[in-house]
A tleap script that builds the chain and sets N, CA, C and O, in Angstrom:
source leaprc.protein.ff14SB
mol = sequence {
  NMET ALA THR THR ASN GLN ALA GLN VAL ASP
  GLY PRO THR SER PRO LEU LEU ALA PRO TYR
  LYS LEU GLY ASN PHE ASN LEU SER HIE ARG
  VAL VAL LEU ALA PRO LEU THR ARG GLN ARG
  SER TYR ARG ASN VAL PRO GLN PRO HIE ALA
  ILE LEU TYR TYR SER GLN ARG THR SER ASN
  GLY GLY LEU LEU ILE SER GLU ALA THR GLY
  ILE SER ASP THR ALA GLN GLY TYR PRO ASP
  THR PRO GLY ILE TRP THR LYS GLU GLN VAL
  GLU ALA TRP LYS PRO ILE VAL ASP ALA VAL
  SER CCYS
}
set mol.1.N position { -9.345 10.391 38.748 }
set mol.1.CA position { -8.336 11.178 38.084 }
set mol.1.C position { -7.454 10.254 37.242 }
set mol.1.O position { -6.954 9.245 37.740 }
set mol.2.N position { -7.267 10.597 35.978 }
set mol.2.CA position { -6.453 9.772 35.081 }
set mol.2.C position { -4.980 9.998 35.371 }
set mol.2.O position { -4.556 11.108 35.689 }
set mol.3.N position { -4.223 8.945 35.257 }
set mol.3.CA position { -2.781 9.050 35.446 }
set mol.3.C position { -2.085 8.743 34.136 }
set mol.3.O position { -2.649 8.076 33.268 }
set mol.4.N position { -0.879 9.219 33.993 }
set mol.4.CA position { -0.076 8.983 32.795 }
set mol.4.C position { 1.059 8.058 33.163 }
set mol.4.O position { 1.819 8.338 34.090 }
set mol.5.N position { 1.180 6.945 32.435 }
set mol.5.CA position { 2.306 6.059 32.719 }
set mol.5.C position { 3.504 6.454 31.858 }
set mol.5.O position { 3.360 7.224 30.909 }
set mol.6.N position { 4.670 5.936 32.184 }
set mol.6.CA position { 5.905 6.326 31.509 }
set mol.6.C position { 5.884 5.989 30.022 }
set mol.6.O position { 6.452 6.731 29.221 }
set mol.7.N position { 5.242 4.884 29.633 }
set mol.7.CA position { 5.177 4.507 28.209 }
set mol.7.C position { 4.426 5.552 27.404 }
set mol.7.O position { 4.778 5.808 26.253 }
set mol.8.N position { 3.392 6.164 27.988 }
set mol.8.CA position { 2.652 7.198 27.280 }
set mol.8.C position { 3.501 8.451 27.105 }
set mol.8.O position { 3.385 9.136 26.089 }
set mol.9.N position { 4.340 8.755 28.068 }
set mol.9.CA position { 5.185 9.942 28.012 }
set mol.9.C position { 6.329 9.756 27.028 }
set mol.9.O position { 6.620 10.652 26.236 }
set mol.10.N position { 6.979 8.593 27.073 }
set mol.10.CA position { 8.155 8.340 26.254 }
set mol.10.C position { 7.828 7.973 24.809 }
set mol.10.O position { 8.724 7.994 23.965 }
set mol.11.N position { 6.598 7.642 24.500 }
set mol.11.CA position { 6.223 7.251 23.153 }
set mol.11.C position { 6.196 5.743 23.006 }
set mol.11.O position { 6.162 5.025 24.006 }
set mol.12.N position { 6.211 5.247 21.770 }
set mol.12.CA position { 6.072 3.804 21.544 }
set mol.12.C position { 7.248 3.031 22.140 }
set mol.12.O position { 8.395 3.473 22.079 }
set mol.13.N position { 6.945 1.887 22.708 }
set mol.13.CA position { 7.985 1.044 23.281 }
set mol.13.C position { 8.306 -0.137 22.377 }
set mol.13.O position { 9.342 -0.778 22.553 }
set mol.14.N position { 7.465 -0.431 21.439 }
set mol.14.CA position { 7.669 -1.556 20.542 }
set mol.14.C position { 8.491 -1.122 19.325 }
set mol.14.O position { 8.184 -0.098 18.715 }
set mol.15.N position { 9.526 -1.882 18.964 }
set mol.15.CA position { 10.273 -1.565 17.747 }
set mol.15.C position { 9.372 -1.535 16.507 }
set mol.15.O position { 9.662 -0.819 15.548 }
set mol.16.N position { 8.304 -2.294 16.525 }
set mol.16.CA position { 7.369 -2.324 15.397 }
set mol.16.C position { 6.753 -0.952 15.145 }
set mol.16.O position { 6.442 -0.609 14.004 }
set mol.17.N position { 6.576 -0.171 16.200 }
set mol.17.CA position { 5.949 1.144 16.076 }
set mol.17.C position { 6.957 2.282 16.042 }
set mol.17.O position { 6.568 3.448 15.981 }
set mol.18.N position { 8.227 1.966 16.082 }
set mol.18.CA position { 9.272 2.990 16.068 }
set mol.18.C position { 9.572 3.421 14.630 }
set mol.18.O position { 9.462 2.611 13.710 }
set mol.19.N position { 9.947 4.684 14.426 }
set mol.19.CA position { 10.334 5.142 13.083 }
set mol.19.C position { 11.502 4.327 12.539 }
set mol.19.O position { 12.311 3.786 13.293 }
set mol.20.N position { 11.570 4.251 11.203 }
set mol.20.CA position { 12.590 3.433 10.563 }
set mol.20.C position { 12.955 4.050 9.221 }
set mol.20.O position { 12.073 4.492 8.486 }
set mol.21.N position { 14.232 4.086 8.893 }
set mol.21.CA position { 14.683 4.580 7.588 }
set mol.21.C position { 14.956 3.370 6.704 }
set mol.21.O position { 15.779 2.518 7.040 }
set mol.22.N position { 14.268 3.301 5.585 }
set mol.22.CA position { 14.409 2.210 4.623 }
set mol.22.C position { 14.882 2.814 3.311 }
set mol.22.O position { 14.073 3.296 2.519 }
set mol.23.N position { 16.175 2.789 3.082 }
set mol.23.CA position { 16.717 3.440 1.892 }
set mol.23.C position { 16.420 4.927 1.926 }
set mol.23.O position { 16.808 5.620 2.866 }
set mol.24.N position { 15.735 5.418 0.907 }
set mol.24.CA position { 15.356 6.833 0.867 }
set mol.24.C position { 14.049 7.135 1.583 }
set mol.24.O position { 13.628 8.291 1.637 }
set mol.25.N position { 13.401 6.113 2.136 }
set mol.25.CA position { 12.093 6.280 2.766 }
set mol.25.C position { 12.233 6.394 4.275 }
set mol.25.O position { 12.881 5.564 4.913 }
set mol.26.N position { 11.623 7.424 4.838 }
set mol.26.CA position { 11.541 7.583 6.287 }
set mol.26.C position { 10.157 7.134 6.716 }
set mol.26.O position { 9.175 7.854 6.531 }
set mol.27.N position { 10.082 5.948 7.287 }
set mol.27.CA position { 8.799 5.377 7.701 }
set mol.27.C position { 8.504 5.784 9.136 }
set mol.27.O position { 9.415 5.880 9.959 }
set mol.28.N position { 7.236 6.022 9.435 }
set mol.28.CA position { 6.865 6.381 10.802 }
set mol.28.C position { 6.719 5.150 11.686 }
set mol.28.O position { 6.619 5.273 12.906 }
set mol.29.N position { 6.704 3.979 11.089 }
set mol.29.CA position { 6.610 2.714 11.818 }
set mol.29.C position { 7.060 1.591 10.890 }
set mol.29.O position { 7.387 1.846 9.731 }
set mol.30.N position { 7.082 0.369 11.372 }
set mol.30.CA position { 7.557 -0.768 10.581 }
set mol.30.C position { 6.431 -1.698 10.147 }
set mol.30.O position { 6.693 -2.830 9.740 }
set mol.31.N position { 5.209 -1.251 10.224 }
set mol.31.CA position { 4.072 -2.051 9.775 }
set mol.31.C position { 3.929 -1.815 8.276 }
set mol.31.O position { 3.649 -0.696 7.846 }
set mol.32.N position { 4.118 -2.855 7.487 }
set mol.32.CA position { 4.120 -2.730 6.028 }
set mol.32.C position { 3.067 -3.669 5.452 }
set mol.32.O position { 2.961 -4.827 5.856 }
set mol.33.N position { 2.288 -3.148 4.497 }
set mol.33.CA position { 1.358 -4.008 3.774 }
set mol.33.C position { 2.143 -4.684 2.660 }
set mol.33.O position { 2.623 -4.024 1.739 }
set mol.34.N position { 2.266 -5.976 2.749 }
set mol.34.CA position { 3.039 -6.746 1.766 }
set mol.34.C position { 2.282 -6.835 0.443 }
set mol.34.O position { 1.072 -6.613 0.412 }
set mol.35.N position { 2.980 -7.159 -0.655 }
set mol.35.CA position { 2.309 -7.307 -1.933 }
set mol.35.C position { 1.278 -8.437 -1.910 }
set mol.35.O position { 1.465 -9.459 -1.249 }
set mol.36.N position { 0.226 -8.232 -2.623 }
set mol.36.CA position { -0.884 -9.178 -2.678 }
set mol.36.C position { -1.190 -9.543 -4.124 }
set mol.36.O position { -0.728 -8.876 -5.050 }
set mol.37.N position { -1.947 -10.572 -4.308 }
set mol.37.CA position { -2.540 -10.867 -5.602 }
set mol.37.C position { -4.022 -11.052 -5.344 }
set mol.37.O position { -4.459 -12.115 -4.904 }
set mol.38.N position { -4.800 -10.000 -5.624 }
set mol.38.CA position { -6.209 -10.000 -5.259 }
set mol.38.C position { -7.121 -10.519 -6.368 }
set mol.38.O position { -8.256 -10.905 -6.087 }
set mol.39.N position { -6.668 -10.541 -7.596 }
set mol.39.CA position { -7.444 -11.039 -8.730 }
set mol.39.C position { -8.822 -10.384 -8.819 }
set mol.39.O position { -9.837 -11.069 -8.941 }
set mol.40.N position { -8.848 -9.062 -8.757 }
set mol.40.CA position { -10.114 -8.322 -8.840 }
set mol.40.C position { -10.087 -7.261 -9.935 }
set mol.40.O position { -10.741 -6.225 -9.812 }
set mol.41.N position { -9.355 -7.507 -10.973 }
set mol.41.CA position { -9.298 -6.564 -12.079 }
set mol.41.C position { -10.062 -7.122 -13.269 }
set mol.41.O position { -10.035 -8.323 -13.537 }
set mol.42.N position { -10.735 -6.240 -13.969 }
set mol.42.CA position { -11.481 -6.633 -15.157 }
set mol.42.C position { -10.616 -6.345 -16.371 }
set mol.42.O position { -10.187 -5.207 -16.564 }
set mol.43.N position { -10.353 -7.349 -17.190 }
set mol.43.CA position { -9.467 -7.222 -18.357 }
set mol.43.C position { -8.099 -6.656 -17.966 }
set mol.43.O position { -7.500 -5.892 -18.722 }
set mol.44.N position { -7.612 -7.035 -16.785 }
set mol.44.CA position { -6.308 -6.609 -16.283 }
set mol.44.C position { -6.207 -5.106 -16.022 }
set mol.44.O position { -5.107 -4.558 -15.959 }
set mol.45.N position { -7.350 -4.442 -15.871 }
set mol.45.CA position { -7.391 -3.019 -15.559 }
set mol.45.C position { -7.791 -2.858 -14.087 }
set mol.45.O position { -8.830 -3.372 -13.674 }
set mol.46.N position { -6.976 -2.148 -13.290 }
set mol.46.CA position { -7.342 -1.918 -11.890 }
set mol.46.C position { -8.712 -1.245 -11.807 }
set mol.46.O position { -9.034 -0.383 -12.624 }
set mol.47.N position { -9.500 -1.632 -10.837 }
set mol.47.CA position { -10.869 -1.133 -10.710 }
set mol.47.C position { -10.974 -0.082 -9.605 }
set mol.47.O position { -10.137 -0.052 -8.703 }
set mol.48.N position { -11.995 0.782 -9.666 }
set mol.48.CA position { -12.150 1.858 -8.682 }
set mol.48.C position { -12.237 1.382 -7.228 }
set mol.48.O position { -11.846 2.120 -6.323 }
set mol.49.N position { -12.738 0.176 -6.985 }
set mol.49.CA position { -12.831 -0.287 -5.592 }
set mol.49.C position { -11.455 -0.388 -4.935 }
set mol.49.O position { -11.361 -0.390 -3.708 }
set mol.50.N position { -10.399 -0.470 -5.722 }
set mol.50.CA position { -9.047 -0.547 -5.165 }
set mol.50.C position { -8.671 0.747 -4.442 }
set mol.50.O position { -7.830 0.727 -3.543 }
set mol.51.N position { -9.278 1.862 -4.821 }
set mol.51.CA position { -9.021 3.129 -4.126 }
set mol.51.C position { -9.416 2.999 -2.667 }
set mol.51.O position { -8.634 3.343 -1.781 }
set mol.52.N position { -10.612 2.509 -2.407 }
set mol.52.CA position { -11.076 2.328 -1.033 }
set mol.52.C position { -10.238 1.270 -0.317 }
set mol.52.O position { -9.820 1.474 0.823 }
set mol.53.N position { -9.998 0.167 -0.969 }
set mol.53.CA position { -9.245 -0.933 -0.359 }
set mol.53.C position { -7.881 -0.460 0.142 }
set mol.53.O position { -7.537 -0.680 1.303 }
set mol.54.N position { -7.109 0.185 -0.724 }
set mol.54.CA position { -5.766 0.612 -0.332 }
set mol.54.C position { -5.778 1.821 0.589 }
set mol.54.O position { -4.928 1.914 1.474 }
set mol.55.N position { -6.707 2.747 0.414 }
set mol.55.CA position { -6.737 3.915 1.300 }
set mol.55.C position { -7.107 3.511 2.725 }
set mol.55.O position { -6.716 4.195 3.671 }
set mol.56.N position { -7.842 2.429 2.900 }
set mol.56.CA position { -8.146 1.928 4.247 }
set mol.56.C position { -6.914 1.310 4.908 }
set mol.56.O position { -6.896 1.138 6.127 }
set mol.57.N position { -5.903 0.981 4.141 }
set mol.57.CA position { -4.741 0.281 4.669 }
set mol.57.C position { -3.478 1.134 4.693 }
set mol.57.O position { -2.407 0.639 5.043 }
set mol.58.N position { -3.588 2.379 4.334 }
set mol.58.CA position { -2.425 3.254 4.319 }
set mol.58.C position { -2.351 4.065 5.607 }
set mol.58.O position { -3.341 4.217 6.322 }
set mol.59.N position { -1.183 4.571 5.880 }
set mol.59.CA position { -0.990 5.443 7.035 }
set mol.59.C position { 0.079 6.469 6.691 }
set mol.59.O position { 0.926 6.232 5.830 }
set mol.60.N position { 0.034 7.599 7.363 }
set mol.60.CA position { 1.012 8.646 7.124 }
set mol.60.C position { 2.402 8.135 7.510 }
set mol.60.O position { 2.624 7.737 8.653 }
set mol.61.N position { 3.311 8.147 6.578 }
set mol.61.CA position { 4.661 7.682 6.848 }
set mol.61.C position { 4.820 6.177 6.813 }
set mol.61.O position { 5.868 5.661 7.202 }
set mol.62.N position { 3.798 5.455 6.354 }
set mol.62.CA position { 3.869 3.998 6.268 }
set mol.62.C position { 4.259 3.557 4.871 }
set mol.62.O position { 4.367 4.376 3.959 }
set mol.63.N position { 4.467 2.278 4.709 }
set mol.63.CA position { 4.833 1.714 3.413 }
set mol.63.C position { 3.775 0.703 2.996 }
set mol.63.O position { 3.449 -0.222 3.740 }
set mol.64.N position { 3.255 0.895 1.814 }
set mol.64.CA position { 2.234 0.019 1.262 }
set mol.64.C position { 2.747 -0.465 -0.092 }
set mol.64.O position { 2.972 0.341 -0.995 }
set mol.65.N position { 2.929 -1.758 -0.235 }
set mol.65.CA position { 3.368 -2.339 -1.499 }
set mol.65.C position { 2.128 -2.941 -2.138 }
set mol.65.O position { 1.490 -3.821 -1.560 }
set mol.66.N position { 1.787 -2.470 -3.327 }
set mol.66.CA position { 0.531 -2.924 -3.932 }
set mol.66.C position { 0.642 -4.366 -4.405 }
set mol.66.O position { 1.634 -5.054 -4.163 }
set mol.67.N position { -0.390 -4.787 -5.074 }
set mol.67.CA position { -0.452 -6.182 -5.497 }
set mol.67.C position { 0.458 -6.491 -6.670 }
set mol.67.O position { 0.979 -5.593 -7.330 }
set mol.68.N position { 0.635 -7.766 -6.913 }
set mol.68.CA position { 1.416 -8.203 -8.056 }
set mol.68.C position { 0.804 -7.608 -9.319 }
set mol.68.O position { -0.400 -7.727 -9.544 }
set mol.69.N position { 1.623 -6.977 -10.132 }
set mol.69.CA position { 1.142 -6.264 -11.304 }
set mol.69.C position { 1.906 -6.731 -12.530 }
set mol.69.O position { 3.133 -6.650 -12.581 }
set mol.70.N position { 1.168 -7.221 -13.515 }
set mol.70.CA position { 1.789 -7.710 -14.735 }
set mol.70.C position { 2.379 -6.592 -15.562 }
set mol.70.O position { 1.776 -5.527 -15.693 }
set mol.71.N position { 3.551 -6.825 -16.122 }
set mol.71.CA position { 4.210 -5.818 -16.956 }
set mol.71.C position { 3.978 -6.057 -18.447 }
set mol.71.O position { 4.354 -5.231 -19.278 }
set mol.72.N position { 3.358 -7.189 -18.782 }
set mol.72.CA position { 2.989 -7.457 -20.171 }
set mol.72.C position { 1.876 -8.499 -20.173 }
set mol.72.O position { 1.634 -9.169 -19.169 }
set mol.73.N position { 1.209 -8.625 -21.307 }
set mol.73.CA position { 0.111 -9.592 -21.379 }
set mol.73.C position { 0.597 -11.036 -21.258 }
set mol.73.O position { -0.199 -11.938 -20.999 }
set mol.74.N position { 1.892 -11.257 -21.442 }
set mol.74.CA position { 2.437 -12.608 -21.283 }
set mol.74.C position { 3.074 -12.822 -19.908 }
set mol.74.O position { 3.616 -13.894 -19.640 }
set mol.75.N position { 3.013 -11.823 -19.047 }
set mol.75.CA position { 3.634 -11.919 -17.718 }
set mol.75.C position { 2.588 -12.041 -16.615 }
set mol.75.O position { 2.849 -11.675 -15.469 }
set mol.76.N position { 1.425 -12.546 -16.948 }
set mol.76.CA position { 0.359 -12.704 -15.966 }
set mol.76.C position { 0.457 -14.086 -15.321 }
set mol.76.O position { 0.398 -15.103 -16.012 }
set mol.77.N position { 0.606 -14.121 -14.000 }
set mol.77.CA position { 0.658 -15.389 -13.307 }
set mol.77.C position { -0.718 -15.943 -12.989 }
set mol.77.O position { -0.902 -17.156 -12.889 }
set mol.78.N position { -1.688 -15.045 -12.831 }
set mol.78.CA position { -3.059 -15.411 -12.472 }
set mol.78.C position { -4.023 -14.586 -13.304 }
set mol.78.O position { -3.675 -13.488 -13.739 }
set mol.79.N position { -5.218 -15.086 -13.533 }
set mol.79.CA position { -6.210 -14.280 -14.267 }
set mol.79.C position { -6.726 -13.132 -13.397 }
set mol.79.O position { -6.670 -13.200 -12.169 }
set mol.80.N position { -7.217 -12.102 -14.031 }
set mol.80.CA position { -7.866 -10.965 -13.365 }
set mol.80.C position { -6.952 -10.199 -12.428 }
set mol.80.O position { -7.423 -9.594 -11.465 }
set mol.81.N position { -5.646 -10.213 -12.693 }
set mol.81.CA position { -4.728 -9.387 -11.914 }
set mol.81.C position { -4.448 -8.107 -12.699 }
set mol.81.O position { -4.476 -8.122 -13.930 }
set mol.82.N position { -4.178 -6.997 -12.000 }
set mol.82.CA position { -3.988 -5.732 -12.708 }
set mol.82.C position { -2.674 -5.700 -13.468 }
set mol.82.O position { -1.687 -6.319 -13.072 }
set mol.83.N position { -2.688 -4.974 -14.551 }
set mol.83.CA position { -1.477 -4.801 -15.346 }
set mol.83.C position { -1.074 -3.345 -15.387 }
set mol.83.O position { -1.752 -2.465 -14.856 }
set mol.84.N position { 0.059 -3.122 -16.040 }
set mol.84.CA position { 0.549 -1.753 -16.200 }
set mol.84.C position { 1.244 -1.598 -17.560 }
set mol.84.O position { 2.180 -0.812 -17.701 }
set mol.85.N position { 0.765 -2.366 -18.570 }
set mol.85.CA position { 1.404 -2.312 -19.881 }
set mol.85.C position { 0.588 -1.550 -20.916 }
set mol.85.O position { 1.066 -1.344 -22.032 }
set mol.86.N position { -0.628 -1.125 -20.585 }
set mol.86.CA position { -1.403 -0.327 -21.540 }
set mol.86.C position { -1.705 1.039 -20.933 }
set mol.86.O position { -1.645 1.214 -19.716 }
set mol.87.N position { -2.025 1.990 -21.779 }
set mol.87.CA position { -2.375 3.336 -21.303 }
set mol.87.C position { -3.604 3.283 -20.394 }
set mol.87.O position { -3.659 3.996 -19.392 }
set mol.88.N position { -4.587 2.450 -20.732 }
set mol.88.CA position { -5.794 2.314 -19.916 }
set mol.88.C position { -5.448 1.836 -18.500 }
set mol.88.O position { -6.009 2.328 -17.521 }
set mol.89.N position { -4.538 0.892 -18.397 }
set mol.89.CA position { -4.127 0.375 -17.087 }
set mol.89.C position { -3.383 1.441 -16.287 }
set mol.89.O position { -3.650 1.630 -15.100 }
set mol.90.N position { -2.461 2.127 -16.930 }
set mol.90.CA position { -1.702 3.189 -16.254 }
set mol.90.C position { -2.650 4.262 -15.733 }
set mol.90.O position { -2.514 4.715 -14.597 }
set mol.91.N position { -3.603 4.665 -16.554 }
set mol.91.CA position { -4.565 5.689 -16.134 }
set mol.91.C position { -5.439 5.197 -14.974 }
set mol.91.O position { -5.806 5.984 -14.102 }
set mol.92.N position { -5.768 3.925 -14.959 }
set mol.92.CA position { -6.588 3.365 -13.877 }
set mol.92.C position { -5.821 3.317 -12.553 }
set mol.92.O position { -6.428 3.405 -11.486 }
set mol.93.N position { -4.504 3.179 -12.613 }
set mol.93.CA position { -3.694 3.165 -11.390 }
set mol.93.C position { -3.567 4.556 -10.771 }
set mol.93.O position { -3.415 4.668 -9.555 }
set mol.94.N position { -3.627 5.611 -11.573 }
set mol.94.CA position { -3.359 6.966 -11.072 }
set mol.94.C position { -4.235 7.381 -9.890 }
set mol.94.O position { -3.690 7.870 -8.901 }
set mol.95.N position { -5.570 7.213 -9.932 }
set mol.95.CA position { -6.361 7.616 -8.760 }
set mol.95.C position { -6.092 6.745 -7.529 }
set mol.95.O position { -6.269 7.195 -6.397 }
set mol.96.N position { -5.668 5.514 -7.750 }
set mol.96.CA position { -5.333 4.632 -6.621 }
set mol.96.C position { -4.060 5.151 -5.949 }
set mol.96.O position { -3.998 5.272 -4.726 }
set mol.97.N position { -3.051 5.454 -6.760 }
set mol.97.CA position { -1.788 5.981 -6.226 }
set mol.97.C position { -2.030 7.317 -5.529 }
set mol.97.O position { -1.503 7.555 -4.443 }
set mol.98.N position { -2.819 8.182 -6.145 }
set mol.98.CA position { -3.120 9.491 -5.548 }
set mol.98.C position { -3.810 9.349 -4.188 }
set mol.98.O position { -3.558 10.139 -3.279 }
set mol.99.N position { -4.669 8.356 -4.052 }
set mol.99.CA position { -5.428 8.165 -2.808 }
set mol.99.C position { -4.537 7.730 -1.645 }
set mol.99.O position { -4.865 7.994 -0.488 }
set mol.100.N position { -3.433 7.079 -1.930 }
set mol.100.CA position { -2.593 6.565 -0.845 }
set mol.100.C position { -1.286 7.323 -0.681 }
set mol.100.O position { -0.533 7.046 0.254 }
set mol.101.N position { -0.998 8.264 -1.556 }
set mol.101.CA position { 0.243 9.022 -1.446 }
set mol.101.C position { 0.105 10.098 -0.392 }
set mol.101.O position { -0.874 10.844 -0.363 }
set mol.102.N position { 1.102 10.164 0.472 }
set mol.102.CA position { 1.084 11.165 1.556 }
set mol.102.C position { 1.865 12.371 1.159 }
set mol.102.O position { 1.968 13.322 1.934 }
savepdb mol mol.pdb
quit
């Protein structure tokens, strides 16, 4: 016969798993994906594989900060990083954002 311990009844005991309000965001936990620089963009355009990559790392009520994103062609710190200064780049980000938005 399975028994229930008090931690299962009371919910998470770790502050890491406790809900948290961050400004206007109500997070369901404090596990956050920090910004990355993955260097996997072709001509500074985010690629479709990023949809799978980020959707595997998102959670309902969690916070996911995407990778370093150049705001102009002269603001690139590394080659092959995604940008957001052309219409093509903005359009490429949309399905990625849609995939991880709760």
